[in-house]
C-alpha positions in Angstrom: 12.2 6.5 -28.2 15.7 5.9 -29.5 14.5 4.3 -32.7 12.4 7.4 -33.4 15.5 9.6 -33.2 17.4 7.1 -35.4 14.7 7.3 -38.1 14.7 11.1 -37.9 18.5 11.3 -38.3 18.4 9.0 -41.3 15.8 11.1 -43.0 17.8 14.3 -42.4 20.9 12.7 -43.8 19.0 11.6 -46.9 17.7 15.1 -47.4 21.2 16.6 -47.1 22.4 14.1 -49.6 19.8 15.4 -52.1 21.2 18.9 -51.6 24.7 17.7 -52.2 23.8 16.6 -55.8 26.0 18.6 -58.3 23.8 20.1 -61.0 26.0 22.5 -62.9 24.0 22.2 -66.1 20.4 22.6 -65.2 18.9 24.8 -62.4 15.7 22.6 -62.4 17.7 19.8 -60.8 18.4 22.1 -57.8 14.8 23.1 -57.5 13.8 19.4 -57.7 16.3 18.6 -54.9 14.9 21.4 -52.7 11.3 20.2 -53.2 12.4 16.7 -52.3 14.1 18.1 -49.2 10.9 20.0 -48.2 8.6 16.9 -48.7 11.1 14.7 -46.8 11.2 17.1 -43.9 7.4 17.3 -43.7 7.0 13.6 -43.8 9.8 13.1 -41.2 8.2 15.6 -38.9 4.8 14.0 -39.2 6.3 10.5 -38.5 8.2 11.9 -35.5 5.1 13.5 -34.0 3.0 10.4 -34.6 5.7 8.2 -32.9 5.8 10.5 -29.9 2.0 10.3 -29.6 2.1 6.5 -29.8 4.8 6.3 -27.1 2.9 8.7 -24.9 -0.3 6.7 -25.3 1.6 3.6 -24.3 3.0 5.3 -21.2 -0.5 6.4 -20.3 -1.8 2.9 -20.5 1.0 1.5 -18.3 -0.2 1.0 -14.7 1.6 3.4 -12.3 3.2 1.7 -9.4 1.7 2.7 -6.0 3.8 5.2 -4.1 4.5 5.0 -0.3 1.8 7.7 0.3 -0.8 5.9 -1.8 -0.1 2.6 -0.1 -0.5 4.2 3.3 -3.7 6.0 2.2 -5.2 2.8 1.0 -4.3 1.0 4.2 -5.9 3.8 6.2 -9.1 3.5 4.2 -9.2 -0.2 4.9 -8.5 0.2 8.6 -11.4 2.7 8.9 -13.7 0.5 6.8 -13.3 -2.3 9.3 -14.9 -0.2 12.1 -18.6 -0.4 11.1 -18.2 -4.2 10.9 -16.6 -4.3 14.3 -19.3 -2.3 16.0 -22.1 -4.1 14.3 -23.3 -1.0 12.4 -22.8 -2.9 9.2 -23.7 -6.6 8.6 -22.4 -7.6 5.2 -20.4 -10.8 5.1 -19.7 -10.6 1.3 -18.7 -7.0 1.6 -16.3 -7.9 4.4 -14.8 -10.7 2.4 -14.2 -8.2 -0.5 -12.6 -5.8 2.0 -10.3 -8.7 3.0 -9.1 -9.0 -0.6 -8.4 -5.3 -0.8 -6.4 -5.7 2.4 -4.3 -8.5 0.9 -3.5 -6.4 -2.1 -2.6 -3.4 0.1 -0.4 -5.6 2.3 1.5 -6.9 -0.8 2.1 -3.2 -1.9 3.3 -2.5 1.7 5.8 -5.4 1.5 7.1 -4.1 -1.9 7.9 -0.7 -0.3 9.5 -2.4 2.7 11.7 -4.4 0.3 12.9 -1.2 -1.3 13.6 0.4 2.1 10.9 3.1 1.8 9.2 1.6 4.8 11.1 -0.1 7.6 10.7 -3.9 7.2 10.0 -4.4 10.9 7.4 -1.6 10.9 5.8 -3.1 7.8 5.7 -6.5 9.5 4.0 -5.0 12.5 1.4 -3.2 10.4 0.7 -6.4 8.5 0.2 -8.3 11.8 -2.1 -5.5 13.1 -4.3 -5.6 10.0 -4.5 -9.4 9.8 -5.3 -9.8 13.5 -7.9 -7.2 13.4 -9.5 -8.4 10.2 -9.7 -12.1 11.3 -10.8 -11.1 14.9 -13.8 -9.2 13.4 -14.6 -12.0 11.0 -14.5 -14.6 13.7 -16.6 -12.5 16.1 -19.1 -11.1 13.6 -19.4 -13.5 10.7 -18.1 -17.0 11.7 -20.0 -19.9 13.1 -19.4 -21.0 16.6 -16.3 -23.2 17.0 -16.3 -26.5 18.7 -12.7 -26.1 19.7 -11.8 -25.3 23.3 -9.8 -22.0 23.5 -6.4 -22.3 25.1 -5.2 -19.9 27.8 -3.0 -18.1 25.3 -5.9 -18.0 22.8 -8.0 -16.3 25.6 -5.3 -13.7 26.1 -5.2 -13.0 22.4 -8.9 -12.5 22.3 -8.6 -10.0 25.2 -5.7 -8.3 23.5 -7.6 -7.8 20.2 -10.6 -6.5 22.1 -8.4 -4.0 23.9 -7.1 -2.7 20.6 -10.6 -2.4 19.3 -11.7 -0.6 22.4 -8.9 2.0 21.8 -10.0 2.4 18.2 -13.6 3.1 19.4 -12.5 5.6 22.0 -10.2 7.5 19.6 -12.9 7.5 16.9 -15.6 8.8 19.2 -13.3 11.6 20.5 -12.2 12.6 17.0 -15.9 12.8 15.9 -16.7 15.2 18.8 -13.6 17.3 18.0 -12.2 16.6 21.5 -9.1 14.5 21.0 -6.5 15.5 23.6 -2.9 14.6 23.1 -3.0 12.5 26.3 -5.6 10.2 24.6 -3.6 9.6 21.5 -0.4 9.0 23.6 -2.2 6.5 25.8 -3.7 4.8 22.7 -0.3 4.5 21.0 1.2 2.9 24.2 -1.6 0.4 24.5 -1.6 -0.5 20.8 2.2 -0.9 20.8 2.1 -3.3 23.7 -0.9 -5.3 22.5 0.6 -5.6 19.0 3.9 -6.8 20.4 2.1 -9.5 22.3 0.0 -10.6 19.3 3.1 -10.8 17.1 4.9 -13.0 19.8 1.8 -15.2 20.1 1.5 -15.6 16.3 5.2 -16.5 16.1 4.8 -19.2 18.7 1.8 -20.7 16.9 3.4 -20.6 13.5 6.5 -22.3 14.9 7.1 -25.6 16.7 6.6 -24.3 20.2 5.4 -26.4 23.1 2.6 -25.5 25.6 5.1 -24.3 28.2 6.3 -21.5 26.0 2.7 -20.5 25.2 1.8 -20.7 28.9 4.8 -18.5 29.8 3.8 -15.9 27.2 0.2 -16.0 28.6 1.4 -15.4 32.1 3.7 -12.5 31.0 0.7 -10.9 29.3 -1.5 -11.4 32.4 1.2 -9.7 34.5 1.5 -6.8 32.1 5.1 -7.7 31.4 4.9 -7.4 27.6 7.2 -4.6 26.3 6.6 -2.7 23.1 9.3 -2.8 20.4 10.5 0.0 18.2 8.6 -1.5 15.3 5.3 -1.9 17.2 5.6 1.6 18.6 6.1 3.0 15.1 3.2 1.0 13.8 1.0 2.1 16.6 1.5 5.7 15.7 0.4 5.0 12.1 -2.7 3.0 13.4 -3.7 6.0 15.6 -3.5 8.3 12.6 -5.6 5.8 10.5 -8.2 5.8 13.3 -8.5 9.5 14.0 -8.2 10.9 10.5 -11.4 11.2 8.4 -12.1 8.9 5.4 -10.1 10.0 2.4 -7.0 10.8 4.5 -3.8 8.7 4.8 
């Protein structure tokens, strides 16, 4: 845009120079200078308008970066789209894989906003864990072949934890559809989701690290005793997940 103003200024200066021509002898020189000024001004204005349109067109073609609200809205759509696959109402392996790709894109956008501080990094990490765990839990239970590997005790607890989260989503969804969603139900769901998510994140951290079976067994026992505590991040994430579950499609 700065170059456009530079061209415009140069044209104006050139036109003023024409007016500054001394013509004491013949009036036609003055008239000629005025005509040149008029033509120059018209051409300059046309060039300026054209340049502005070109710049505007370029801006319109530039992809707009997703906002925090659009990122959350997209995540909400994906969260709700998982439900028919989880309940068995929809059987579409290819469609579910496509949904997974959408989820990965949305998670990357979520990370971008957590990097800028618009979303708390810890909350973004908890939301990412919730989406990934739910997505792969549904894929394993609905679309994957049976595994020949024996499940560990911690793996069994993880399965139970994911099933508990899915059960809360089903209850909330059914209540919301009937228009009977008391605050007590949402509060209970938030508390359950926050604790289950905290456990899943701890289990995933153990598995991604170099932990021994004793640490995994201890976490399994703590889960069985109900000794897992929610964190601030999982509590915040649970509130968002409840909103995703209870709001109709098209909402954030």
